[in-house]
C-alpha positions as a printed Julia matrix, in Angstrom:
476×3 Matrix{Float64}:
 198.58  128.25  59.42
 201.46  126.22  60.77
 203.54  124.4   58.19
 205.07  121.17  59.38
 208.19  119.84  57.72
 207.92  116.32  56.23
 209.0   113.54  58.53
 211.97  111.46  57.62
 211.61  107.66  57.35
 211.61  106.01  60.74
 214.5   103.84  61.88
 212.23  100.82  61.4
 212.1   101.48  57.63
 208.46  102.54  57.39
 207.87  105.68  55.34
 205.57  108.5   56.53
 203.48  108.64  53.37
 199.91  108.99  54.69
 198.7   112.56  54.22
 196.8   114.46  56.86
 193.67  114.35  54.66
 193.92  110.54  54.33
 194.57  109.89  58.02
 191.76  112.27  59.03
 189.29  110.45  56.77
 190.55  107.05  58.02
 189.83  108.24  61.53
 186.37  109.51  60.62
 185.4   106.41  58.66
 187.1   103.92  60.98
 184.24  104.01  63.4
 181.76  102.93  60.67
 181.98   99.19  60.14
 179.82   96.48  58.61
 178.57   95.74  62.15
 176.57   98.98  62.1
 174.71   98.14  58.88
 174.11   94.44  59.6
 174.77   93.54  63.24
 172.64   96.37  64.62
 169.44   94.64  63.47
 169.79   91.86  66.0
 170.48   94.34  68.81
 167.44   96.43  67.83
 165.19   93.37  67.78
 166.35   91.98  71.16
 166.3    95.33  72.99
 163.66   97.47  71.34
 163.88  101.24  70.7
 165.8   101.6   73.97
 168.81  100.16  72.15
 169.65  103.81  71.43
 170.69  104.11  75.1
 173.03  101.13  74.7
 174.68  102.77  71.69
 174.94  106.09  73.56
 176.19  104.57  76.83
 178.8   102.3   75.23
 179.68  105.19  72.95
 180.55  107.36  75.99
 182.78  104.57  77.3
 184.54  104.3   73.9
 185.07  108.12  73.87
 186.76  107.91  77.27
 188.97  104.98  76.19
 189.96  106.84  73.01
 190.84  109.9   75.11
 193.16  107.67  77.17
 194.72  106.27  74.0
 195.07  109.78  72.54
 197.06  110.86  75.57
 199.54  108.05  74.81
 199.49  108.31  71.01
 199.85  112.08  70.64
 202.81  112.13  73.0
 204.6   109.34  71.14
 203.02  108.23  67.81
 204.03  104.6   67.09
 202.86  102.01  64.58
 202.58   99.56  67.48
 200.14  101.91  69.19
 198.8   100.51  72.48
 201.04   97.41  72.17
 204.18   99.56  72.12
 202.86  101.66  74.99
 201.98   98.54  77.02
 205.56   97.26  76.57
 206.91  100.58  77.81
 204.59  101.0   80.8
 203.55   97.53  81.87
 206.37   95.32  80.51
 207.15   93.33  77.38
 204.73   90.58  78.5
 201.78   92.98  78.18
 202.87   94.4   74.81
 203.41   90.96  73.39
 200.1    89.6   74.72
 197.84   92.48  73.6
 199.72   92.87  70.28
 199.26   89.24  69.27
 195.61   89.27  70.41
 194.95   92.32  68.31
 196.74   90.88  65.27
 194.86   87.61  65.73
 191.52   89.38  65.95
 192.09   91.28  62.69
 193.36   88.13  60.94
 190.09   86.4   61.83
 188.1    89.44  60.71
 190.0    89.47  57.38
 188.99   85.87  56.77
 185.4    86.53  57.74
 185.04   89.71  55.73
 186.46   88.04  52.61
 183.68   85.48  52.61
 181.03   87.95  53.76
 181.98   90.34  50.97
 181.76   87.51  48.44
 178.26   86.57  49.69
 177.11   90.17  49.2
 178.66   90.31  45.75
 176.74   87.17  44.83
 173.5    89.0   45.61
 174.49   91.65  43.08
 175.88   89.21  40.5
 174.14   85.85  40.96
 175.85   82.69  39.72
 179.42   83.78  40.53
 181.08   81.31  42.96
 181.7    82.92  46.35
 185.18   81.44  46.59
 186.18   83.1   43.34
 184.89   86.51  44.4
 186.57   86.17  47.81
 189.84   85.28  46.09
 189.59   88.4   43.91
 188.88   90.62  46.92
 191.82   89.09  48.84
 194.24   89.34  45.92
 193.34   92.95  45.08
 193.48   94.29  48.66
 196.6    92.33  49.51
 198.18   93.86  46.43
 197.06   97.32  47.59
 198.75   96.8   50.95
 201.91   95.4   49.32
 202.27   98.27  46.86
 202.82  101.13  49.29
 201.19  102.6   52.37
 200.05  105.46  50.09
 197.92  102.91  48.15
 196.28  101.72  51.36
 195.6   105.36  52.27
 193.98  106.13  48.98
 191.71  103.12  49.0
 190.75  103.61  52.62
 190.12  107.32  52.04
 187.52  106.59  49.36
 186.0   103.67  51.29
 185.62  105.98  54.34
 184.18  108.79  52.22
 181.5   106.51  50.76
 180.58  105.19  54.22
 180.37  108.65  55.77
 178.38  110.1   52.85
 175.96  107.14  52.99
 175.31  107.47  56.69
 174.86  111.22  56.54
 172.48  110.91  53.6
 170.53  108.2   55.41
 170.14  110.38  58.53
 169.1   113.46  56.52
 166.48  111.55  54.53
 165.28  109.85  57.75
 164.86  113.2   59.52
 162.86  114.55  56.58
 160.6   111.5   56.82
 160.22  111.79  60.59
 159.18  115.42  60.14
 156.5   114.28  57.69
 157.97  116.16  54.74
 158.51  113.14  52.51
 155.71  112.52  49.98
 153.57  109.42  50.53
 155.28  108.66  53.88
 153.19  109.67  56.95
 155.09  111.08  59.91
 155.46  108.22  62.44
 155.42  110.42  65.53
 156.31  108.47  68.63
 154.21  105.42  67.75
 157.18  103.11  67.16
 158.98  104.35  70.29
 156.21  104.03  72.87
 154.02  101.5   71.11
 154.79   97.83  70.53
 155.79   97.32  74.19
 157.52  100.65  74.83
 161.22  101.49  74.82
 162.14   98.12  76.36
 159.56   95.5   75.29
 161.76   92.71  76.65
 162.74   94.54  79.83
 165.72   96.74  80.66
 167.81   93.61  81.19
 167.8    93.08  77.41
 170.39   95.89  77.23
 173.09   93.54  78.55
 173.02   90.95  75.73
 173.04   93.8   73.22
 176.04   95.47  74.87
 178.58   93.1   73.34
 177.17   93.62  69.81
 177.23   97.36  70.35
 180.72   97.27  71.86
 182.2    95.28  68.98
 180.6    97.54  66.41
 182.76  100.43  67.7
 186.01   98.46  67.37
 188.25   99.99  64.76
 188.12  103.51  66.22
 191.76  102.94  67.32
 192.97  102.36  63.73
 194.1   105.96  63.35
 196.66  105.55  66.16
 198.16  102.51  64.37
 198.32  104.41  61.06
 199.83  107.47  62.77
 203.26  105.84  62.67
 203.25  106.29  58.87
 201.66  109.72  58.79
 203.35  112.94  57.65
 202.0   114.83  60.67
 200.87  112.18  63.19
 200.52  114.13  66.43
 198.19  116.88  65.13
 196.11  114.47  63.06
 195.62  112.0   65.93
 194.74  114.84  68.24
 192.05  116.17  65.9
 190.72  112.75  65.08
 190.38  111.67  68.71
 188.72  114.93  69.69
 185.99  114.25  67.13
 185.24  110.72  68.28
 182.26  111.82  70.37
 180.73  113.74  67.49
 181.17  110.79  65.09
 179.62  108.32  67.54
 176.66  110.56  68.21
 176.01  111.29  64.54
 176.81  108.01  62.87
 175.69  105.46  65.43
 173.2   107.05  67.84
 171.72  109.27  65.1
 171.21  106.56  62.49
 169.89  103.99  65.0
 167.46  106.61  66.36
 166.18  107.15  62.8
 165.67  103.38  62.36
 163.67  102.79  65.55
 161.59  105.95  65.06
 160.51  105.03  61.51
 159.93  101.29  61.92
 158.82   98.94  64.72
 161.88   97.3   66.28
 160.22   93.9   66.23
 159.69   93.76  62.5
 161.5    90.95  60.66
 162.79   93.35  58.03
 164.51   95.45  60.69
 166.09   92.37  62.21
 167.46   91.19  58.86
 168.74   94.55  57.61
 167.57   97.69  59.43
 168.89  100.23  56.94
 167.51   98.34  53.94
 164.16   98.14  55.68
 164.06  101.9   56.28
 165.01  102.7   52.65
 162.37  100.31  51.41
 159.77  101.89  53.74
 160.65  105.33  52.38
 160.2   104.15  48.82
 163.84  104.54  47.79
 164.23  102.74  44.42
 166.31   99.53  44.55
 166.8    99.9   48.3
 168.23   96.41  48.72
 170.78   96.94  45.93
 171.8   100.35  47.31
 172.41   98.89  50.77
 174.25   95.86  49.35
 176.67   98.26  47.65
 177.11  100.32  50.86
 177.62   97.25  53.04
 180.03   95.8   50.46
 182.05   99.05  50.69
 182.1    98.73  54.49
 183.18   95.08  54.25
 186.01   95.89  51.78
 187.09   98.77  54.01
 187.22   96.43  56.97
 189.16   93.85  54.91
 191.65   96.49  53.73
 192.16   98.0   57.17
 192.29   94.55  58.77
 195.26   93.52  56.61
 196.92   96.86  57.37
 196.31   96.83  61.12
 197.37   93.22  61.66
 200.51   93.59  59.53
 201.63   96.79  61.23
 201.03   95.34  64.68
 203.13   92.22  64.09
 205.79   94.31  62.31
 206.0    96.63  65.3
 206.33   93.67  67.65
 209.02   92.19  65.45
 211.04   95.39  65.7
 210.81   95.1   69.52
 211.76   91.4   69.47
 208.25   90.28  70.46
 207.57   88.54  67.14
 209.83   86.59  64.7
 212.61   88.8   63.26
 211.74   87.84  59.63
 208.46   89.79  59.99
 210.32   93.11  60.18
 211.64   92.93  56.62
 210.67   96.09  54.69
 210.87   96.62  50.92
 212.03   99.74  49.09
 208.54  101.28  49.28
 208.65  101.02  53.1
 206.13   98.18  53.27
 206.63   95.26  55.69
 205.85   92.69  52.97
 206.22   89.58  55.03
 203.99   90.95  57.75
 201.37   91.88  55.14
 201.47   88.42  53.53
 201.32   86.72  56.96
 198.3    88.83  57.95
 196.53   88.19  54.62
 197.21   84.45  54.85
 194.11   83.85  57.02
 191.93   85.3   54.27
 193.41   83.04  51.61
 192.99   80.01  53.9
 189.33   81.01  54.29
 188.95   81.13  50.5
 190.44   77.67  50.21
 188.13   76.36  52.94
 185.14   77.99  51.25
 186.01   76.12  48.02
 186.24   72.63  49.57
 183.79   72.69  52.5
 181.2    74.71  54.41
 183.01   77.17  56.7
 180.21   78.04  59.13
 181.54   75.88  61.96
 185.13   77.04  61.61
 184.18   80.71  61.32
 181.83   80.54  64.3
 184.65   79.13  66.45
 187.16   81.7   65.24
 184.8    84.65  65.66
 183.8    83.5   69.14
 187.44   83.04  70.12
 188.15   86.68  69.25
 184.72   88.05  70.16
 185.79   89.86  73.32
 189.26   90.91  72.21
 188.03   94.48  71.89
 187.33   94.6   75.64
 190.71   93.09  76.44
 192.48   95.64  74.18
 190.64   98.56  75.8
 191.38   97.22  79.27
 195.06   97.2   78.34
 194.78  100.82  77.1
 193.25  101.86  80.42
 195.88  100.09  82.51
 198.67  101.5   80.32
 197.43  105.08  80.56
 197.05  104.89  84.32
 200.51  103.39  84.74
 202.08  105.92  82.33
 200.56  108.94  84.01
 201.68  107.79  87.44
 205.2   107.22  86.17
 205.37  110.71  84.71
 204.33  112.5   87.86
 202.37  115.71  88.17
 204.78  118.2   86.52
 205.58  116.07  83.47
 201.87  115.16  83.07
 200.96  118.85  82.88
 203.13  119.17  79.79
 201.32  116.4   77.85
 199.71  117.72  74.6
 196.58  115.68  75.34
 195.47  114.56  78.81
 192.77  112.25  80.02
 189.96  114.16  81.72
 189.59  113.87  85.49
 192.61  111.7   86.11
 192.85  109.44  88.05
 189.17  109.19  88.94
 187.68  109.0   85.47
 190.4   106.57  84.32
 189.54  104.27  87.25
 185.82  104.53  86.35
 186.64  103.43  82.8
 188.68  100.47  84.12
 185.78   99.38  86.39
 183.21   99.74  83.59
 185.3    97.62  81.22
 185.6    94.93  83.9
 181.83   95.26  84.32
 181.36   94.51  80.62
 183.26   91.27  81.02
 181.34   90.32  84.15
 178.09   91.08  82.31
 179.18   88.79  79.47
 179.74   85.99  81.96
 176.12   86.23  83.11
 174.71   86.49  79.56
 174.16   83.1   77.88
 174.63   84.4   74.31
 178.0    85.94  75.08
 179.31   83.36  77.54
 181.0    81.17  74.91
 182.8    84.09  73.19
 183.99   85.22  76.64
 185.31   81.77  77.55
 187.11   81.27  74.2
 188.56   84.8   74.22
 189.68   84.24  77.83
 191.53   81.09  76.8
 193.24   83.0   73.96
 194.11   85.83  76.37
 195.58   83.48  78.96
 197.69   81.78  76.27
 198.93   85.14  75.04
 199.74   86.38  78.54
 201.56   83.19  79.45
 203.59   83.44  76.21
 204.39   87.03  77.06
 205.52   86.18  80.58
 207.63   83.29  79.33
 209.27   85.51  76.7
 209.92   88.3   79.24
 211.44   85.81  81.67
 213.67   84.43  78.93
 214.78   87.93  77.95
 215.5    88.8   81.59
 217.49   85.6   82.0
 219.55   86.38  78.9
 220.2    89.92  80.13
 221.3    88.73  83.59
 223.57   86.13  82.07
 225.15   88.82  79.88
 225.68   91.08  82.86
 227.22   88.26  84.86
 229.66   87.45  81.99
 230.62   91.14  81.72
 231.41   91.57  85.43
 235.14   91.46  86.29
 236.41   88.77  88.62
 235.8    89.57  92.27
 238.88   90.86  94.24
 241.03   88.0   95.51
 239.51   85.44  93.15
 241.91   82.96  91.62
């Protein structure tokens, strides 16, 4: 077994305190979000049992994107992840634009998850005001992120462990039921797959509207590359985590969704509302609704915790590169960028305040729609960055990379085309058209800001060079 010496604190002031075990579990659990437990119901209902193909197909695309990101991250682990790599390969404008979009997306998710978690908690403990529960969640997890990165790692480790154990248990119990080995539950056979209109009761075209829901449910897989900058042994851990992405997607997403559509009709109202609760209830699991509420609450709190962390580290990394205000790069003695954490958590506290004074549905719908396609934009940036980086390196240097994208450049170009195809498909899908338009506006604003900043920096650099040049020969 190879023993790696501990890493020293980085020049930025962050401390490598995340253990290999913590980062590995963060990578495993990062792919399991609240969207799987809740959002999948709508996709199942609109598509039918064939939604499994959507999860598998989009899953393959995510695996390829993560392989591209792994090539970049293993070679040079950085807290800024794809934003830092975009700055290096495409220019500061790209790093600034994608970094702020990513931070904005997670800030919105933090606000949303705080209220969503409070609503779930109210089911478990009726009568407690949602704003008060949301405030407690925000205060506790902000405190966790302010204490030390080790605290974040510990909480996220246990959150991830609960999520993984729950999904694995769900799949195992489901397989036993499908085989007809569970008492009082007849084996369903293929009746729910081929009956009720077949695999695609609403036509194959129904896969397109479901694609965005499926795509967004995978977002968060990249978290391990952001956390790698504070890991004791980042390169090896990121390499192992990224290599297991395919297995995690097949088991957690495709496997669990296949269990749902095999055991219950996809058109049932219970499946639409909460597919995993419906299956547990169908199998006679005692207090199925309460069990799933606790699991979903864990997933929500995990998302809230990792959202504060991801957003804060991204803006901190940009601040160290001059792409965000300098005051955001302040680090305390524990190696925590406190101001970046507080800035990232601010959206959640604003949501709590809004939830106390007025209904937040309209505001949240707008914010979620405006960041709805950010995942596609981020992955597009990853693809462009990897292609540019590999071409810059050349053949000999590329051969020395610890992790390389398969079939370069052909497969990388295929990924780029498919991601563009997802955006085009959203444009032709009424339900996803508004999120695409609002996200496009946010992206254009971010890109213009990045270009303006880069032009300003270039102007300052040229002015400095001009002042440093000696007078021309013969000048007075």
